[in-house]
N, C-alpha and C positions, 0 to 999 in steps of 0.2 A: 174304419169298419173293415174287417177282413172277410174274404169270401172263400168258400171251399175250393180246393184245387180241382179243377175240372179236366186237367190234362192239356188245356189249351193256353196255359199261361205264357208259353213261349211267343205267342202272338202279341202280348201286351208290350207296350213301350216301357222302358225302364222307368221306374218311379211313377207309373200310371196310377191315378186314383180310381177307386171303384165305389160303387154303391151311391149313397145319398150325397156324399161330398162331391163326387164326380158329376153327378146330375145337376147339382146346384151350380157348380163351377161352369159347366157347359151352358146352362141357362143364362148365367150372368155374362158370359162371353158373347152369346148370341144377342143379348140385349144391347151390349155396348156396340157390337158390330152393326146392327141394324138401326142404331140411334144416330149414326153419322149421316150426313147428306148423301154420300155414296151408297150407304146401306139402304137408306130409304128409297133411293132410285132403283136399286136392285129388287127390293120387295115389290115396288109398284110394277116393275117389268114382269116379275114372276106372276103377280096377280093378274095382269093383263093377259098373259099367255095361258093361264089356267082357270082361275076363278071367274074371270069376266068373259069367258069364252064358252060357247055352247056349240055342240055338233048338231047337224041337221038329222032328219029322220032317215036319211040314207046311210048314216054312219054305221059301220059294222061293229060287231061285238069287240073285236080287237082294238079298234080305235077308241071305243067308249071306255074299255078297261084301262087303256094306256093313259087317257086323259084323267081318269079317276085316280090313278096312281100318282100322276103329277100333282093333282090337286091335294092329295093326301100329304105329299111331301111339303108343299108350300104351306099348308095349314099347320103341319108339324113344326116347321121352322118358325112360323108366326107365334104359335103357342109357346114354344121354347123361349123365344124372346120375351113374350109377355110374362112368363113365369120368372125370368131373370129380372125384369123390371120390378116385379112385385117382391122379389127377394125371397121367394119360397119355392 
């Protein structure tokens, strides 16, 4: 699948995939990465730092936003790996 030239193609790696093919490839790569014992340990560590953590009532707005951003990234990685395991 080709994409329209946005003027930013010089940032792309040579031979880089785009669109659905690239998305599925990345999902499968994430699934393989996090299926290893080392990958599972990394996911557990990231979950402990983000999803399993709560801030107290004295936490400021910046700290809350920062933690939510971290949680979003961890959940994105987990969803990407799940999509790769499902093959879609």
